[in-house]
C-alpha positions, 0 to 999 in steps of 0.5 A: 145611665152609661158613661164610657171610660177612655181606657183600652179597651173601653169599659162601660160604666154604670152610674146614676144620672145625677153623678155629675152634678154631685147629687147622687152618692151611689157607687158606680159599677162596670158592666162586668162587675154587674154581670158577675154579681148577677151570676152569683145571685142567680146561682144562690137562687138556683141552689135553692131550686125547690124554694125558688119554684114554691116562691114562683107558684106563690107569686103566680097565685098572688098576681093572677087576678084575671077572673076579678078583672073579667068580672069588672070588665063584664060589669063595665060592658053592661053599663056601656051597653045601657048607655048606648041605649040611653044615647038612642033614646036621647037622639030619638027624643030630639028628632021626634019632640021639640027640645031646648037644644042647649039642655039637650046638648048638655045632656048628650055631652054629660052622657058622652063624657060618662061613656068615654070614661067607662071605655077608658076604664075598660081599656085600663082593665084590659091593659092590666090583664095583659100585664098580668098575662105577660108576668105570668108567662115570664114566671112560667119561663123562669120556672122552666129555666130553673127546672131544666137549667144549670148553675151559671158559669158566666152571665146570661142576658136572657136569664137576667131579663126573664128573672129580675124584677129590679136591682137596687144599688147600695152605698156599700157597693152592693146590689140587691137583686130582686127576682120575679119569685120575690126572693132578694139576693144581696151581692157585694162587688168583691164576692 
């Protein structure tokens, strides 16, 4: 969360949401400290450009399971198509033959529940496929930045947003920056 210090000019302080109720022991950082620390971490990644590019290629191979997702989606779509046929048979049977309506409604409700479940599975798989495509695009952008870029002289928010998977704050006032490449760089606030 963000807290504002009343000094002139105001400083933005980053700290844990539980800092005020004394549940969190992690240190707080100014936004300038975090920017400086990220710049140091990025430059360490940039210096090892070749290993960073290799790591990014490996991550792409590891996460790109879209062909498996396509297989699952196609299988589910076939099952959904079969269920649509079952719906037609069920409705036709009810219009051409006398049916116990309670039993018929129960069969219809069971089929509808399975149908909806399959539809939701397909949606989840498409969402997963979209998330993978988004991450692959970010990795490609990261690769281009590394290939064409230069070491950072100052913090660049665009690079931060493209390259960082997560940042972990430690009690010793250091941050581990985890890049999309899987590389982890520890930076202490004093560096």
